[in-house]
PyMOL Python script that loads the backbone (N, CA, C, O; Angstrom):
from pymol import cmd

cmd.read_pdbstr("""\
ATOM      1  N   MET A   1     -21.820  22.473 -18.241  1.00  0.00           N
ATOM      2  CA  MET A   1     -22.624  21.257 -18.356  1.00  0.00           C
ATOM      3  C   MET A   1     -21.973  20.115 -17.576  1.00  0.00           C
ATOM      4  O   MET A   1     -22.645  19.386 -16.845  1.00  0.00           O
ATOM      5  N   PHE A   2     -20.675  19.971 -17.738  1.00  0.00           N
ATOM      6  CA  PHE A   2     -19.965  18.905 -17.045  1.00  0.00           C
ATOM      7  C   PHE A   2     -20.034  19.101 -15.535  1.00  0.00           C
ATOM      8  O   PHE A   2     -20.226  18.148 -14.781  1.00  0.00           O
ATOM      9  N   CYS A   3     -19.875  20.345 -15.106  1.00  0.00           N
ATOM     10  CA  CYS A   3     -19.948  20.650 -13.669  1.00  0.00           C
ATOM     11  C   CYS A   3     -21.342  20.319 -13.137  1.00  0.00           C
ATOM     12  O   CYS A   3     -21.492  19.812 -12.025  1.00  0.00           O
ATOM     13  N   TYR A   4     -22.341  20.610 -13.936  1.00  0.00           N
ATOM     14  CA  TYR A   4     -23.721  20.352 -13.541  1.00  0.00           C
ATOM     15  C   TYR A   4     -23.940  18.854 -13.340  1.00  0.00           C
ATOM     16  O   TYR A   4     -24.581  18.434 -12.376  1.00  0.00           O
ATOM     17  N   LEU A   5     -23.397  18.053 -14.265  1.00  0.00           N
ATOM     18  CA  LEU A   5     -23.518  16.598 -14.150  1.00  0.00           C
ATOM     19  C   LEU A   5     -22.799  16.099 -12.900  1.00  0.00           C
ATOM     20  O   LEU A   5     -23.298  15.224 -12.192  1.00  0.00           O
ATOM     21  N   LEU A   6     -21.626  16.664 -12.641  1.00  0.00           N
ATOM     22  CA  LEU A   6     -20.854  16.291 -11.459  1.00  0.00           C
ATOM     23  C   LEU A   6     -21.652  16.597 -10.203  1.00  0.00           C
ATOM     24  O   LEU A   6     -21.685  15.798  -9.266  1.00  0.00           O
ATOM     25  N   LEU A   7     -22.291  17.751 -10.188  1.00  0.00           N
ATOM     26  CA  LEU A   7     -23.082  18.174  -9.039  1.00  0.00           C
ATOM     27  C   LEU A   7     -24.237  17.202  -8.802  1.00  0.00           C
ATOM     28  O   LEU A   7     -24.515  16.807  -7.669  1.00  0.00           O
ATOM     29  N   LEU A   8     -24.899  16.828  -9.890  1.00  0.00           N
ATOM     30  CA  LEU A   8     -25.999  15.871  -9.786  1.00  0.00           C
ATOM     31  C   LEU A   8     -25.501  14.543  -9.225  1.00  0.00           C
ATOM     32  O   LEU A   8     -26.161  13.922  -8.392  1.00  0.00           O
ATOM     33  N   HIS A   9     -24.343  14.122  -9.686  1.00  0.00           N
ATOM     34  CA  HIS A   9     -23.783  12.848  -9.240  1.00  0.00           C
ATOM     35  C   HIS A   9     -23.450  12.902  -7.747  1.00  0.00           C
ATOM     36  O   HIS A   9     -23.742  11.961  -7.009  1.00  0.00           O
ATOM     37  N   SER A  10     -22.850  13.986  -7.314  1.00  0.00           N
ATOM     38  CA  SER A  10     -22.480  14.103  -5.893  1.00  0.00           C
ATOM     39  C   SER A  10     -23.731  14.150  -5.019  1.00  0.00           C
ATOM     40  O   SER A  10     -23.752  13.581  -3.927  1.00  0.00           O
ATOM     41  N   ASN A  11     -24.778  14.831  -5.502  1.00  0.00           N
ATOM     42  CA  ASN A  11     -26.035  14.879  -4.756  1.00  0.00           C
ATOM     43  C   ASN A  11     -26.619  13.480  -4.626  1.00  0.00           C
ATOM     44  O   ASN A  11     -27.125  13.104  -3.569  1.00  0.00           O
ATOM     45  N   ASP A  12     -26.546  12.716  -5.708  1.00  0.00           N
ATOM     46  CA  ASP A  12     -27.066  11.356  -5.704  1.00  0.00           C
ATOM     47  C   ASP A  12     -26.310  10.504  -4.692  1.00  0.00           C
ATOM     48  O   ASP A  12     -26.904   9.690  -3.984  1.00  0.00           O
ATOM     49  N   CYS A  13     -25.002  10.698  -4.631  1.00  0.00           N
ATOM     50  CA  CYS A  13     -24.171   9.949  -3.681  1.00  0.00           C
ATOM     51  C   CYS A  13     -24.560  10.284  -2.251  1.00  0.00           C
ATOM     52  O   CYS A  13     -24.664   9.401  -1.400  1.00  0.00           O
ATOM     53  N   ILE A  14     -24.776  11.574  -1.995  1.00  0.00           N
ATOM     54  CA  ILE A  14     -25.151  12.019  -0.651  1.00  0.00           C
ATOM     55  C   ILE A  14     -26.488  11.404  -0.253  1.00  0.00           C
ATOM     56  O   ILE A  14     -26.659  10.937   0.873  1.00  0.00           O
ATOM     57  N   ILE A  15     -27.430  11.411  -1.189  1.00  0.00           N
ATOM     58  CA  ILE A  15     -28.759  10.867  -0.911  1.00  0.00           C
ATOM     59  C   ILE A  15     -28.681   9.369  -0.627  1.00  0.00           C
ATOM     60  O   ILE A  15     -29.305   8.876   0.313  1.00  0.00           O
ATOM     61  N   SER A  16     -27.910   8.647  -1.447  1.00  0.00           N
ATOM     62  CA  SER A  16     -27.824   7.197  -1.264  1.00  0.00           C
ATOM     63  C   SER A  16     -27.122   6.839   0.045  1.00  0.00           C
ATOM     64  O   SER A  16     -27.529   5.895   0.722  1.00  0.00           O
ATOM     65  N   THR A  17     -26.077   7.580   0.410  1.00  0.00           N
ATOM     66  CA  THR A  17     -25.391   7.285   1.671  1.00  0.00           C
ATOM     67  C   THR A  17     -26.294   7.647   2.842  1.00  0.00           C
ATOM     68  O   THR A  17     -26.258   6.982   3.877  1.00  0.00           O
ATOM     69  N   HIS A  18     -27.107   8.698   2.692  1.00  0.00           N
ATOM     70  CA  HIS A  18     -28.034   9.098   3.741  1.00  0.00           C
ATOM     71  C   HIS A  18     -29.078   7.999   3.941  1.00  0.00           C
ATOM     72  O   HIS A  18     -29.424   7.658   5.071  1.00  0.00           O
ATOM     73  N   ARG A  19     -29.569   7.458   2.844  1.00  0.00           N
ATOM     74  CA  ARG A  19     -30.555   6.380   2.922  1.00  0.00           C
ATOM     75  C   ARG A  19     -29.954   5.172   3.618  1.00  0.00           C
ATOM     76  O   ARG A  19     -30.608   4.510   4.425  1.00  0.00           O
ATOM     77  N   LEU A  20     -28.707   4.898   3.294  1.00  0.00           N
ATOM     78  CA  LEU A  20     -28.013   3.754   3.880  1.00  0.00           C
ATOM     79  C   LEU A  20     -27.895   3.928   5.393  1.00  0.00           C
ATOM     80  O   LEU A  20     -28.158   2.993   6.148  1.00  0.00           O
ATOM     81  N   SER A  21     -27.504   5.116   5.833  1.00  0.00           N
ATOM     82  CA  SER A  21     -27.317   5.362   7.263  1.00  0.00           C
ATOM     83  C   SER A  21     -28.649   5.301   8.014  1.00  0.00           C
ATOM     84  O   SER A  21     -28.715   4.747   9.112  1.00  0.00           O
ATOM     85  N   THR A  22     -29.701   5.863   7.433  1.00  0.00           N
ATOM     86  CA  THR A  22     -30.994   5.826   8.112  1.00  0.00           C
ATOM     87  C   THR A  22     -31.528   4.405   8.158  1.00  0.00           C
ATOM     88  O   THR A  22     -32.162   4.006   9.136  1.00  0.00           O
ATOM     89  N   GLY A  23     -31.273   3.638   7.101  1.00  0.00           N
ATOM     90  CA  GLY A  23     -31.694   2.241   7.081  1.00  0.00           C
ATOM     91  C   GLY A  23     -30.972   1.448   8.156  1.00  0.00           C
ATOM     92  O   GLY A  23     -31.564   0.598   8.822  1.00  0.00           O
ATOM     93  N   GLU A  24     -29.693   1.733   8.317  1.00  0.00           N
ATOM     94  CA  GLU A  24     -28.886   1.058   9.344  1.00  0.00           C
ATOM     95  C   GLU A  24     -29.394   1.427  10.735  1.00  0.00           C
ATOM     96  O   GLU A  24     -29.484   0.570  11.613  1.00  0.00           O
ATOM     97  N   GLU A  25     -29.723   2.687  10.932  1.00  0.00           N
ATOM     98  CA  GLU A  25     -30.246   3.144  12.224  1.00  0.00           C
ATOM     99  C   GLU A  25     -31.569   2.452  12.551  1.00  0.00           C
ATOM    100  O   GLU A  25     -31.795   2.020  13.681  1.00  0.00           O
ATOM    101  N   LEU A  26     -32.444   2.356  11.535  1.00  0.00           N
ATOM    102  CA  LEU A  26     -33.730   1.697  11.738  1.00  0.00           C
ATOM    103  C   LEU A  26     -33.530   0.229  12.077  1.00  0.00           C
ATOM    104  O   LEU A  26     -34.244  -0.326  12.913  1.00  0.00           O
ATOM    105  N   PHE A  27     -32.560  -0.395  11.429  1.00  0.00           N
ATOM    106  CA  PHE A  27     -32.264  -1.802  11.692  1.00  0.00           C
ATOM    107  C   PHE A  27     -31.787  -1.988  13.127  1.00  0.00           C
ATOM    108  O   PHE A  27     -32.210  -2.914  13.819  1.00  0.00           O
ATOM    109  N   GLN A  28     -30.899  -1.094  13.565  1.00  0.00           N
ATOM    110  CA  GLN A  28     -30.377  -1.156  14.938  1.00  0.00           C
ATOM    111  C   GLN A  28     -31.510  -0.922  15.939  1.00  0.00           C
ATOM    112  O   GLN A  28     -31.579  -1.585  16.974  1.00  0.00           O
ATOM    113  N   LEU A  29     -32.385   0.014  15.628  1.00  0.00           N
ATOM    114  CA  LEU A  29     -33.528   0.298  16.502  1.00  0.00           C
ATOM    115  C   LEU A  29     -34.415  -0.932  16.634  1.00  0.00           C
ATOM    116  O   LEU A  29     -34.822  -1.303  17.735  1.00  0.00           O
ATOM    117  N   GLY A  30     -34.708  -1.557  15.504  1.00  0.00           N
ATOM    118  CA  GLY A  30     -35.543  -2.756  15.514  1.00  0.00           C
ATOM    119  C   GLY A  30     -34.891  -3.879  16.306  1.00  0.00           C
ATOM    120  O   GLY A  30     -35.570  -4.616  17.022  1.00  0.00           O
ATOM    121  N   LYS A  31     -33.574  -4.011  16.179  1.00  0.00           N
ATOM    122  CA  LYS A  31     -32.840  -5.045  16.903  1.00  0.00           C
ATOM    123  C   LYS A  31     -32.919  -4.806  18.409  1.00  0.00           C
ATOM    124  O   LYS A  31     -33.160  -5.740  19.174  1.00  0.00           O
ATOM    125  N   SER A  32     -32.718  -3.557  18.837  1.00  0.00           N
ATOM    126  CA  SER A  32     -32.735  -3.256  20.270  1.00  0.00           C
ATOM    127  C   SER A  32     -34.135  -3.453  20.850  1.00  0.00           C
ATOM    128  O   SER A  32     -34.286  -3.937  21.971  1.00  0.00           O
ATOM    129  N   LYS A  33     -35.159  -3.076  20.079  1.00  0.00           N
ATOM    130  CA  LYS A  33     -36.529  -3.273  20.539  1.00  0.00           C
ATOM    131  C   LYS A  33     -36.832  -4.757  20.687  1.00  0.00           C
ATOM    132  O   LYS A  33     -37.486  -5.180  21.641  1.00  0.00           O
ATOM    133  N   HIS A  34     -36.350  -5.534  19.733  1.00  0.00           N
ATOM    134  CA  HIS A  34     -36.579  -6.974  19.760  1.00  0.00           C
ATOM    135  C   HIS A  34     -35.894  -7.607  20.974  1.00  0.00           C
ATOM    136  O   HIS A  34     -36.441  -8.516  21.598  1.00  0.00           O
ATOM    137  N   GLN A  35     -34.710  -7.126  21.302  1.00  0.00           N
ATOM    138  CA  GLN A  35     -33.966  -7.663  22.435  1.00  0.00           C
ATOM    139  C   GLN A  35     -34.648  -7.316  23.757  1.00  0.00           C
ATOM    140  O   GLN A  35     -34.620  -8.113  24.695  1.00  0.00           O
ATOM    141  N   LYS A  36     -35.264  -6.124  23.839  1.00  0.00           N
ATOM    142  CA  LYS A  36     -35.940  -5.719  25.059  1.00  0.00           C
ATOM    143  C   LYS A  36     -37.145  -6.603  25.336  1.00  0.00           C
ATOM    144  O   LYS A  36     -37.458  -6.896  26.490  1.00  0.00           O
ATOM    145  N   ILE A  37     -37.817  -7.026  24.276  1.00  0.00           N
ATOM    146  CA  ILE A  37     -38.994  -7.894  24.417  1.00  0.00           C
ATOM    147  C   ILE A  37     -38.491  -9.290  24.758  1.00  0.00           C
ATOM    148  O   ILE A  37     -39.291 -10.210  24.929  1.00  0.00           O
TER     149      ILE A  37
END
""", "prot")
cmd.dss("prot")
cmd.show_as("cartoon", "prot")
cmd.util.cbc("prot")
cmd.orient("prot")
C-alpha cells in the first residue's frame, strides 16, 4: 500500500513537471512569435 502511494506521488510529480516544461515552451514560442511581428 505504501509503495502504491509512493508510485502515485512520483507519477504526480512527473505530470506536474511535464506541464511546467510544456507551459514554459509555449511561453517561449509565444515570445518569439511576438518578437518576429
